[in-house]
N, CA and C atoms of all chains as a GROMACS GRO file, in nm:
protein
  528
    1MET      N    1  15.918  10.379   6.912
    1MET     CA    2  15.904  10.280   6.804
    1MET      C    3  16.035  10.200   6.794
    2GLU      N    4  16.025  10.072   6.817
    2GLU     CA    5  16.146   9.988   6.817
    2GLU      C    6  16.167   9.921   6.682
    3ILE      N    7  16.293   9.897   6.647
    3ILE     CA    8  16.323   9.822   6.526
    3ILE      C    9  16.369   9.682   6.565
    4THR      N   10  16.297   9.579   6.518
    4THR     CA   11  16.340   9.442   6.538
    4THR      C   12  16.416   9.399   6.412
    5ILE      N   13  16.546   9.372   6.428
    5ILE     CA   14  16.628   9.335   6.313
    5ILE      C   15  16.610   9.186   6.281
    6THR      N   16  16.554   9.157   6.164
    6THR     CA   17  16.538   9.020   6.118
    6THR      C   18  16.626   9.000   5.995
    7PRO      N   19  16.654   8.874   5.957
    7PRO     CA   20  16.734   8.850   5.836
    7PRO      C   21  16.671   8.913   5.713
    8VAL      N   22  16.538   8.906   5.701
    8VAL     CA   23  16.468   8.965   5.587
    8VAL      C   24  16.490   9.117   5.584
    9LEU      N   25  16.483   9.178   5.703
    9LEU     CA   26  16.503   9.324   5.712
    9LEU      C   27  16.646   9.360   5.671
   10LEU      N   28  16.741   9.272   5.703
   10LEU     CA   29  16.880   9.297   5.663
   10LEU      C   30  16.893   9.301   5.511
   11VAL      N   31  16.821   9.211   5.441
   11VAL     CA   32  16.821   9.212   5.294
   11VAL      C   33  16.764   9.346   5.246
   12GLY      N   34  16.660   9.392   5.314
   12GLY     CA   35  16.601   9.520   5.278
   12GLY      C   36  16.698   9.635   5.298
   13PHE      N   37  16.771   9.634   5.408
   13PHE     CA   38  16.870   9.740   5.433
   13PHE      C   39  16.982   9.733   5.328
   14PHE      N   40  17.023   9.610   5.291
   14PHE     CA   41  17.125   9.592   5.187
   14PHE      C   42  17.075   9.651   5.055
   15ALA      N   43  16.951   9.615   5.019
   15ALA     CA   44  16.892   9.666   4.895
   15ALA      C   45  16.884   9.818   4.898
   16GLY      N   46  16.842   9.872   5.012
   16GLY     CA   47  16.832  10.016   5.026
   16GLY      C   48  16.968  10.083   5.014
   17ALA      N   49  17.069  10.019   5.072
   17ALA     CA   50  17.205  10.074   5.067
   17ALA      C   51  17.255  10.080   4.923
   18ILE      N   52  17.236   9.971   4.847
   18ILE     CA   53  17.283   9.966   4.708
   18ILE      C   54  17.207  10.066   4.621
   19THR      N   55  17.073  10.069   4.634
   19THR     CA   56  16.993  10.163   4.556
   19THR      C   57  17.035  10.307   4.587
   20THR      N   58  17.058  10.333   4.715
   20THR     CA   59  17.100  10.467   4.757
   20THR      C   60  17.236  10.502   4.700
   21ILE      N   61  17.332  10.408   4.715
   21ILE     CA   62  17.468  10.429   4.665
   21ILE      C   63  17.466  10.452   4.513
   22SER      N   64  17.369  10.389   4.444
   22SER     CA   65  17.363  10.400   4.297
   22SER      C   66  17.350  10.545   4.251
   23ALA      N   67  17.289  10.629   4.333
   23ALA     CA   68  17.271  10.770   4.294
   23ALA      C   69  17.403  10.847   4.302
   24ILE      N   70  17.497  10.800   4.382
   24ILE     CA   71  17.623  10.872   4.407
   24ILE      C   72  17.707  10.889   4.279
   25PRO      N   73  17.731  10.782   4.199
   25PRO     CA   74  17.810  10.802   4.076
   25PRO      C   75  17.744  10.903   3.981
   26GLN      N   76  17.610  10.905   3.979
   26GLN     CA   77  17.541  11.003   3.894
   26GLN      C   78  17.562  11.144   3.947
   27LEU      N   79  17.550  11.159   4.078
   27LEU     CA   80  17.573  11.290   4.139
   27LEU      C   81  17.715  11.337   4.112
   28TYR      N   82  17.812  11.247   4.129
   28TYR     CA   83  17.954  11.278   4.104
   28TYR      C   84  17.976  11.322   3.960
   29LYS      N   85  17.917  11.244   3.866
   29LYS     CA   86  17.934  11.275   3.724
   29LYS      C   87  17.871  11.410   3.688
   30SER      N   88  17.751  11.435   3.741
   30SER     CA   89  17.682  11.561   3.710
   30SER      C   90  17.759  11.681   3.767
   31ILE      N   91  17.812  11.666   3.889
   31ILE     CA   92  17.888  11.774   3.952
   31ILE      C   93  18.018  11.799   3.875
   32LYS      N   94  18.085  11.688   3.837
   32LYS     CA   95  18.216  11.698   3.772
   32LYS      C   96  18.206  11.758   3.631
   33THR      N   97  18.109  11.708   3.553
   33THR     CA   98  18.101  11.750   3.413
   33THR      C   99  18.011  11.872   3.392
   34LYS      N  100  17.922  11.898   3.489
   34LYS     CA  101  17.820  12.003   3.474
   34LYS      C  102  17.741  11.984   3.344
   35GLU      N  103  17.732  11.859   3.297
   35GLU     CA  104  17.654  11.826   3.178
   35GLU      C  105  17.541  11.732   3.220
   36THR      N  106  17.419  11.773   3.195
   36THR     CA  107  17.306  11.689   3.238
   36THR      C  108  17.202  11.673   3.126
   37LYS      N  109  17.239  11.710   3.002
   37LYS     CA  110  17.136  11.712   2.898
   37LYS      C  111  17.081  11.574   2.864
   38ASP      N  112  17.161  11.467   2.882
   38ASP     CA  113  17.112  11.332   2.851
   38ASP      C  114  17.024  11.275   2.961
   39LEU      N  115  17.020  11.344   3.077
   39LEU     CA  116  16.931  11.300   3.185
   39LEU      C  117  16.791  11.353   3.157
   40SER      N  118  16.691  11.268   3.170
   40SER     CA  119  16.553  11.310   3.147
   40SER      C  120  16.498  11.381   3.270
   41LEU      N  121  16.453  11.507   3.250
   41LEU     CA  122  16.394  11.584   3.361
   41LEU      C  123  16.269  11.513   3.412
   42GLY      N  124  16.189  11.458   3.319
   42GLY     CA  125  16.068  11.384   3.357
   42GLY      C  126  16.101  11.265   3.445
   43MET      N  127  16.211  11.194   3.412
   43MET     CA  128  16.253  11.079   3.492
   43MET      C  129  16.286  11.123   3.633
   44ILE      N  130  16.364  11.230   3.646
   44ILE     CA  131  16.407  11.276   3.779
   44ILE      C  132  16.287  11.318   3.864
   45ILE      N  133  16.195  11.395   3.804
   45ILE     CA  134  16.078  11.443   3.879
   45ILE      C  135  15.988  11.326   3.921
   46LEU      N  136  15.961  11.235   3.827
   46LEU     CA  137  15.878  11.119   3.860
   46LEU      C  138  15.946  11.030   3.964
   47LEU      N  139  16.078  11.015   3.950
   47LEU     CA  140  16.152  10.933   4.046
   47LEU      C  141  16.140  10.990   4.187
   48LEU      N  142  16.158  11.122   4.198
   48LEU     CA  143  16.146  11.188   4.328
   48LEU      C  144  16.005  11.173   4.385
   49PHE      N  145  15.905  11.186   4.297
   49PHE     CA  146  15.766  11.168   4.339
   49PHE      C  147  15.744  11.024   4.384
   50GLY      N  148  15.797  10.930   4.306
   50GLY     CA  149  15.781  10.788   4.337
   50GLY      C  150  15.848  10.744   4.466
   51VAL      N  151  15.971  10.790   4.489
   51VAL     CA  152  16.041  10.748   4.612
   51VAL      C  153  15.977  10.815   4.733
   52THR      N  154  15.915  10.933   4.713
   52THR     CA  155  15.840  10.994   4.822
   52THR      C  156  15.719  10.907   4.858
   53ALA      N  157  15.653  10.852   4.755
   53ALA     CA  158  15.541  10.760   4.778
   53ALA      C  159  15.589  10.632   4.848
   54TRP      N  160  15.707  10.581   4.807
   54TRP     CA  161  15.764  10.463   4.875
   54TRP      C  162  15.792  10.494   5.022
   55PHE      N  163  15.838  10.616   5.048
   55PHE     CA  164  15.863  10.660   5.185
   55PHE      C  165  15.732  10.656   5.266
   56VAL      N  166  15.624  10.708   5.206
   56VAL     CA  167  15.493  10.706   5.274
   56VAL      C  168  15.448  10.561   5.299
   57TYR      N  169  15.468  10.476   5.197
   57TYR     CA  170  15.436  10.333   5.212
   57TYR      C  171  15.515  10.272   5.327
   58GLY      N  172  15.643  10.307   5.335
   58GLY     CA  173  15.727  10.255   5.443
   58GLY      C  174  15.678  10.299   5.580
   59VAL      N  175  15.632  10.424   5.589
   59VAL     CA  176  15.580  10.476   5.716
   59VAL      C  177  15.452  10.401   5.754
   60LEU      N  178  15.360  10.386   5.656
   60LEU     CA  179  15.232  10.318   5.683
   60LEU      C  180  15.255  10.172   5.720
   61ASP      N  181  15.354  10.110   5.656
   61ASP     CA  182  15.383   9.968   5.676
   61ASP      C  183  15.484   9.947   5.789
   62LYS      N  184  15.526  10.058   5.852
   62LYS     CA  185  15.630  10.055   5.956
   62LYS      C  186  15.752   9.975   5.909
   63ASP      N  187  15.793  10.002   5.785
   63ASP     CA  188  15.903   9.929   5.723
   63ASP      C  189  16.027  10.020   5.722
   64TRP      N  190  16.115   9.998   5.820
   64TRP     CA  191  16.230  10.087   5.838
   64TRP      C  192  16.328  10.088   5.723
   65ALA      N  193  16.342   9.972   5.656
   65ALA     CA  194  16.433   9.966   5.540
   65ALA      C  195  16.387  10.065   5.434
   66LEU      N  196  16.256  10.067   5.407
   66LEU     CA  197  16.201  10.158   5.306
   66LEU      C  198  16.210  10.303   5.350
   67ILE      N  199  16.180  10.328   5.477
   67ILE     CA  200  16.181  10.466   5.528
   67ILE      C  201  16.319  10.529   5.514
   68ILE      N  202  16.421  10.463   5.570
   68ILE     CA  203  16.557  10.519   5.572
   68ILE      C  204  16.614  10.530   5.431
   69ALA      N  205  16.598  10.422   5.352
   69ALA     CA  206  16.654  10.422   5.217
   69ALA      C  207  16.596  10.536   5.133
   70ASN      N  208  16.465  10.552   5.140
   70ASN     CA  209  16.401  10.651   5.052
   70ASN      C  210  16.430  10.795   5.093
   71ILE      N  211  16.450  10.820   5.222
   71ILE     CA  212  16.489  10.955   5.266
   71ILE      C  213  16.621  10.994   5.199
   72ILE      N  214  16.718  10.901   5.201
   72ILE     CA  215  16.850  10.931   5.144
   72ILE      C  216  16.842  10.948   4.992
   73VAL      N  217  16.764  10.860   4.926
   73VAL     CA  218  16.748  10.869   4.780
   73VAL      C  219  16.687  11.004   4.741
   74ILE      N  220  16.589  11.049   4.820
   74ILE     CA  221  16.524  11.178   4.792
   74ILE      C  222  16.627  11.292   4.798
   75ILE      N  223  16.714  11.287   4.899
   75ILE     CA  224  16.815  11.393   4.914
   75ILE      C  225  16.912  11.395   4.796
   76VAL      N  226  16.969  11.278   4.762
   76VAL     CA  227  17.072  11.273   4.656
   76VAL      C  228  17.014  11.310   4.520
   77TRP      N  229  16.899  11.251   4.483
   77TRP     CA  230  16.838  11.285   4.354
   77TRP      C  231  16.785  11.427   4.353
   78GLY      N  232  16.752  11.479   4.471
   78GLY     CA  233  16.712  11.619   4.480
   78GLY      C  234  16.826  11.712   4.439
   79ILE      N  235  16.948  11.678   4.482
   79ILE     CA  236  17.066  11.758   4.444
   79ILE      C  237  17.090  11.745   4.293
   80ILE      N  238  17.075  11.622   4.239
   80ILE     CA  239  17.093  11.603   4.094
   80ILE      C  240  16.990  11.686   4.017
   81LEU      N  241  16.867  11.692   4.068
   81LEU     CA  242  16.764  11.775   4.006
   81LEU      C  243  16.808  11.921   4.002
   82GLY      N  244  16.869  11.967   4.111
   82GLY     CA  245  16.921  12.104   4.115
   82GLY      C  246  17.023  12.128   4.005
   83TYR      N  247  17.114  12.030   3.984
   83TYR     CA  248  17.214  12.042   3.877
   83TYR      C  249  17.147  12.040   3.740
   84LYS      N  250  17.045  11.954   3.724
   84LYS     CA  251  16.974  11.944   3.596
   84LYS      C  252  16.908  12.078   3.563
   85LEU      N  253  16.850  12.143   3.664
   85LEU     CA  254  16.781  12.270   3.640
   85LEU      C  255  16.881  12.383   3.616
   86LYS      N  256  16.999  12.374   3.681
   86LYS     CA  257  17.100  12.479   3.667
   86LYS      C  258  17.178  12.466   3.535
   87TYR      N  259  17.213  12.342   3.500
   87TYR     CA  260  17.293  12.317   3.378
   87TYR      C  261  17.216  12.229   3.282
   88LYS      N  262  17.112  12.279   3.220
   88LYS     CA  263  17.035  12.194   3.130
   88LYS      C  264  17.101  12.183   2.993
   89MET      N  265  14.957   8.119   4.624
   89MET     CA  266  14.986   8.239   4.703
   89MET      C  267  14.884   8.348   4.671
   90GLU      N  268  14.806   8.387   4.771
   90GLU     CA  269  14.702   8.488   4.749
   90GLU      C  270  14.751   8.628   4.781
   91ILE      N  271  14.694   8.728   4.713
   91ILE     CA  272  14.723   8.867   4.746
   91ILE      C  273  14.603   8.926   4.817
   92THR      N  274  14.624   8.974   4.941
   92THR     CA  275  14.517   9.046   5.010
   92THR      C  276  14.542   9.195   4.989
   93ILE      N  277  14.449   9.261   4.921
   93ILE     CA  278  14.466   9.403   4.890
   93ILE      C  279  14.423   9.486   5.012
   94THR      N  280  14.519   9.557   5.071
   94THR     CA  281  14.491   9.648   5.182
   94THR      C  282  14.517   9.791   5.135
   95PRO      N  283  14.465   9.891   5.206
   95PRO     CA  284  14.494  10.030   5.168
   95PRO      C  285  14.644  10.059   5.165
   96VAL      N  286  14.718  10.003   5.261
   96VAL     CA  287  14.863  10.025   5.264
   96VAL      C  288  14.929   9.966   5.139
   97LEU      N  289  14.883   9.847   5.099
   97LEU     CA  290  14.938   9.782   4.981
   97LEU      C  291  14.909   9.865   4.856
   98LEU      N  292  14.792   9.931   4.854
   98LEU     CA  293  14.757  10.017   4.741
   98LEU      C  294  14.856  10.132   4.729
   99VAL      N  295  14.898  10.189   4.843
   99VAL     CA  296  15.000  10.296   4.841
   99VAL      C  297  15.129  10.239   4.783
  100GLY      N  298  15.161  10.118   4.820
  100GLY     CA  299  15.281  10.053   4.767
  100GLY      C  300  15.274  10.033   4.617
  101PHE      N  301  15.158   9.988   4.569
  101PHE     CA  302  15.140   9.969   4.424
  101PHE      C  303  15.150  10.104   4.352
  102PHE      N  304  15.092  10.210   4.412
  102PHE     CA  305  15.099  10.344   4.355
  102PHE      C  306  15.246  10.388   4.346
  103ALA      N  307  15.320  10.371   4.456
  103ALA     CA  308  15.462  10.408   4.459
  103ALA      C  309  15.538  10.330   4.353
  104GLY      N  310  15.510  10.201   4.345
  104GLY     CA  311  15.577  10.117   4.247
  104GLY      C  312  15.546  10.162   4.105
  105ALA      N  313  15.420  10.199   4.082
  105ALA     CA  314  15.380  10.244   3.948
  105ALA      C  315  15.455  10.371   3.909
  106ILE      N  316  15.462  10.469   4.002
  106ILE     CA  317  15.530  10.596   3.971
  106ILE      C  318  15.680  10.573   3.949
  107THR      N  319  15.743  10.497   4.039
  107THR     CA  320  15.887  10.469   4.024
  107THR      C  321  15.914  10.399   3.891
  108THR      N  322  15.827  10.306   3.856
  108THR     CA  323  15.843  10.232   3.732
  108THR      C  324  15.826  10.325   3.612
  109ILE      N  325  15.717  10.406   3.616
  109ILE     CA  326  15.689  10.500   3.508
  109ILE      C  327  15.804  10.599   3.491
  110SER      N  328  15.873  10.631   3.602
  110SER     CA  329  15.982  10.730   3.596
  110SER      C  330  16.092  10.689   3.500
  111ALA      N  331  16.110  10.560   3.480
  111ALA     CA  332  16.216  10.514   3.390
  111ALA      C  333  16.179  10.536   3.243
  112ILE      N  334  16.049  10.546   3.215
  112ILE     CA  335  16.002  10.556   3.077
  112ILE      C  336  16.053  10.683   3.005
  113PRO      N  337  16.040  10.805   3.066
  113PRO     CA  338  16.092  10.924   2.996
  113PRO      C  339  16.242  10.913   2.966
  114GLN      N  340  16.317  10.847   3.058
  114GLN     CA  341  16.460  10.829   3.033
  114GLN      C  342  16.482  10.735   2.916
  115LEU      N  343  16.407  10.626   2.914
  115LEU     CA  344  16.418  10.530   2.803
  115LEU      C  345  16.385  10.599   2.671
  116TYR      N  346  16.276  10.678   2.671
  116TYR     CA  347  16.233  10.751   2.552
  116TYR      C  348  16.342  10.846   2.504
  117LYS      N  349  16.399  10.923   2.600
  117LYS     CA  350  16.503  11.020   2.566
  117LYS      C  351  16.627  10.951   2.509
  118SER      N  352  16.668  10.843   2.572
  118SER     CA  353  16.788  10.771   2.528
  118SER      C  354  16.768  10.712   2.388
  119ILE      N  355  16.647  10.656   2.364
  119ILE     CA  356  16.618  10.596   2.233
  119ILE      C  357  16.613  10.705   2.126
  120LYS      N  358  16.549  10.819   2.159
  120LYS     CA  359  16.529  10.926   2.063
  120LYS      C  360  16.660  10.994   2.025
  121THR      N  361  16.742  11.027   2.128
  121THR     CA  362  16.862  11.106   2.102
  121THR      C  363  16.984  11.018   2.074
  122LYS      N  364  16.979  10.893   2.116
  122LYS     CA  365  17.095  10.804   2.110
  122LYS      C  366  17.217  10.866   2.177
  123GLU      N  367  17.191  10.954   2.274
  123GLU     CA  368  17.299  11.020   2.351
  123GLU      C  369  17.284  10.977   2.496
  124THR      N  370  17.387  10.915   2.551
  124THR     CA  371  17.376  10.867   2.689
  124THR      C  372  17.500  10.904   2.772
  125LYS      N  373  17.584  10.996   2.719
  125LYS     CA  374  17.712  11.021   2.787
  125LYS      C  375  17.696  11.082   2.926
  126ASP      N  376  17.586  11.159   2.949
  126ASP     CA  377  17.568  11.221   3.080
  126ASP      C  378  17.511  11.124   3.184
  127LEU      N  379  17.467  11.006   3.137
  127LEU     CA  380  17.420  10.903   3.230
  127LEU      C  381  17.540  10.829   3.286
  128SER      N  382  17.542  10.811   3.419
  128SER     CA  383  17.653  10.739   3.481
  128SER      C  384  17.633  10.588   3.468
  129LEU      N  385  17.733  10.522   3.406
  129LEU     CA  386  17.727  10.375   3.392
  129LEU      C  387  17.724  10.309   3.529
  130GLY      N  388  17.803  10.364   3.622
  130GLY     CA  389  17.805  10.311   3.759
  130GLY      C  390  17.668  10.319   3.824
  131MET      N  391  17.598  10.432   3.800
  131MET     CA  392  17.462  10.448   3.855
  131MET      C  393  17.370  10.340   3.802
  132ILE      N  394  17.373  10.319   3.671
  132ILE     CA  395  17.281  10.222   3.610
  132ILE      C  396  17.308  10.081   3.662
  133ILE      N  397  17.437  10.043   3.668
  133ILE     CA  398  17.471   9.908   3.713
  133ILE      C  399  17.433   9.888   3.860
  134LEU      N  400  17.467   9.987   3.944
  134LEU     CA  401  17.432   9.976   4.086
  134LEU      C  402  17.280   9.975   4.106
  135LEU      N  403  17.210  10.058   4.026
  135LEU     CA  404  17.064  10.063   4.036
  135LEU      C  405  17.003   9.927   4.003
  136LEU      N  406  17.052   9.865   3.895
  136LEU     CA  407  17.000   9.733   3.856
  136LEU      C  408  17.030   9.629   3.963
  137PHE      N  409  17.150   9.638   4.022
  137PHE     CA  410  17.189   9.547   4.130
  137PHE      C  411  17.098   9.572   4.251
  138GLY      N  412  17.074   9.699   4.282
  138GLY     CA  413  16.992   9.735   4.398
  138GLY      C  414  16.846   9.693   4.384
  139VAL      N  415  16.787   9.717   4.266
  139VAL     CA  416  16.646   9.680   4.250
  139VAL      C  417  16.630   9.529   4.246
  140THR      N  418  16.735   9.458   4.201
  140THR     CA  419  16.731   9.312   4.209
  140THR      C  420  16.728   9.268   4.356
  141ALA      N  421  16.806   9.336   4.441
  141ALA     CA  422  16.804   9.306   4.585
  141ALA      C  423  16.668   9.340   4.646
  142TRP      N  424  16.607   9.453   4.601
  142TRP     CA  425  16.471   9.487   4.649
  142TRP      C  426  16.372   9.379   4.608
  143PHE      N  427  16.390   9.325   4.487
  143PHE     CA  428  16.304   9.216   4.440
  143PHE      C  429  16.316   9.094   4.533
  144VAL      N  430  16.440   9.060   4.568
  144VAL     CA  431  16.465   8.947   4.659
  144VAL      C  432  16.399   8.974   4.795
  145TYR      N  433  16.415   9.099   4.842
  145TYR     CA  434  16.352   9.139   4.968
  145TYR      C  435  16.201   9.122   4.960
  146GLY      N  436  16.144   9.164   4.848
  146GLY     CA  437  15.999   9.151   4.828
  146GLY      C  438  15.954   9.006   4.832
  147VAL      N  439  16.034   8.918   4.770
  147VAL     CA  440  16.000   8.775   4.770
  147VAL      C  441  16.006   8.720   4.913
  148LEU      N  442  16.114   8.751   4.985
  148LEU     CA  443  16.131   8.702   5.123
  148LEU      C  444  16.021   8.755   5.214
  149ASP      N  445  15.981   8.881   5.192
  149ASP     CA  446  15.882   8.946   5.276
  149ASP      C  447  15.740   8.924   5.223
  150LYS      N  448  15.729   8.846   5.112
  150LYS     CA  449  15.600   8.823   5.044
  150LYS      C  450  15.528   8.955   5.019
  151ASP      N  451  15.604   9.053   4.969
  151ASP     CA  452  15.551   9.188   4.946
  151ASP      C  453  15.531   9.208   4.796
  152TRP      N  454  15.405   9.193   4.753
  152TRP     CA  455  15.375   9.192   4.610
  152TRP      C  456  15.404   9.325   4.543
  153ALA      N  457  15.384   9.435   4.616
  153ALA     CA  458  15.412   9.567   4.557
  153ALA      C  459  15.559   9.574   4.516
  154LEU      N  460  15.647   9.529   4.605
  154LEU     CA  461  15.791   9.532   4.575
  154LEU      C  462  15.827   9.435   4.463
  155ILE      N  463  15.769   9.316   4.465
  155ILE     CA  464  15.803   9.214   4.365
  155ILE      C  465  15.770   9.263   4.223
  156ILE      N  466  15.644   9.304   4.204
  156ILE     CA  467  15.599   9.343   4.070
  156ILE      C  468  15.671   9.469   4.021
  157ALA      N  469  15.678   9.571   4.110
  157ALA     CA  470  15.742   9.698   4.071
  157ALA      C  471  15.886   9.676   4.028
  158ASN      N  472  15.961   9.597   4.105
  158ASN     CA  473  16.103   9.584   4.076
  158ASN      C  474  16.132   9.500   3.952
  159ILE      N  475  16.045   9.404   3.920
  159ILE     CA  476  16.062   9.328   3.796
  159ILE      C  477  16.056   9.424   3.676
  160ILE      N  478  15.956   9.514   3.678
  160ILE     CA  479  15.940   9.607   3.566
  160ILE      C  480  16.057   9.706   3.558
  161VAL      N  481  16.099   9.757   3.676
  161VAL     CA  482  16.213   9.852   3.678
  161VAL      C  483  16.338   9.786   3.622
  162ILE      N  484  16.360   9.659   3.657
  162ILE     CA  485  16.477   9.586   3.607
  162ILE      C  486  16.474   9.580   3.454
  163ILE      N  487  16.357   9.551   3.397
  163ILE     CA  488  16.345   9.540   3.251
  163ILE      C  489  16.375   9.674   3.182
  164VAL      N  490  16.310   9.783   3.229
  164VAL     CA  491  16.325   9.913   3.162
  164VAL      C  492  16.468   9.966   3.174
  165TRP      N  493  16.523   9.964   3.295
  165TRP     CA  494  16.661  10.013   3.311
  165TRP      C  495  16.762   9.919   3.244
  166GLY      N  496  16.724   9.793   3.228
  166GLY     CA  497  16.809   9.699   3.154
  166GLY      C  498  16.822   9.742   3.009
  167ILE      N  499  16.711   9.788   2.951
  167ILE     CA  500  16.714   9.836   2.812
  167ILE      C  501  16.798   9.964   2.803
  168ILE      N  502  16.781  10.055   2.902
  168ILE     CA  503  16.861  10.179   2.903
  168ILE      C  504  17.010  10.144   2.913
  169LEU      N  505  17.044  10.042   2.993
  169LEU     CA  506  17.183   9.998   3.003
  169LEU      C  507  17.234   9.955   2.866
  170GLY      N  508  17.150   9.884   2.791
  170GLY     CA  509  17.187   9.842   2.655
  170GLY      C  510  17.221   9.962   2.567
  171TYR      N  511  17.138  10.067   2.576
  171TYR     CA  512  17.164  10.189   2.498
  171TYR      C  513  17.292  10.256   2.545
  172LYS      N  514  17.313  10.259   2.677
  172LYS     CA  515  17.435  10.321   2.732
  172LYS      C  516  17.559  10.250   2.679
  173LEU      N  517  17.553  10.117   2.672
  173LEU     CA  518  17.669  10.040   2.626
  173LEU      C  519  17.688  10.054   2.475
  174LYS      N  520  17.577  10.069   2.401
  174LYS     CA  521  17.585  10.079   2.256
  174LYS      C  522  17.627  10.220   2.212
  175TYR      N  523  17.569  10.322   2.278
  175TYR     CA  524  17.598  10.462   2.240
  175TYR      C  525  17.661  10.535   2.357
  176LYS      N  526  17.786  10.506   2.390
  176LYS     CA  527  17.846  10.576   2.504
  176LYS      C  528  17.902  10.712   2.465
   0.00000   0.00000   0.00000
């Protein structure tokens, strides 16, 4: 399966990079403070469910920007979920 | 501009709906408790920047699932940002 890099796809990769990076400050804050009570557990679970669906959409649509971005988002928010469950 | 509904696009709309809905429990929690200190300001700002880029990607790619989903996400997380700034 080949990836053809187009300008539009580059915007998608940029968007995916920023969305993915956005989870990092939250992960850092949760790890540092071990305080997660203001984070909504429902939000985290639905978000993980939603980005998994976006990942499936990316696979069906052969959209590499969506596939790669959502895999990383799932991993980072998955770790935050672990902190939320450990330090509620 | 017409929308042709395909099964793949339906998965995209489903993903968009779940991702969008995921912000609602967070908005509810922030409004109810007026406590937002565990939420990372950097995460919220980067997330809003990122979903705006996804919106642009959706427009360039004429991808209605991305366009509609990201407009709603921008609005809901925008309100949460307001609460974060008001009740830090």
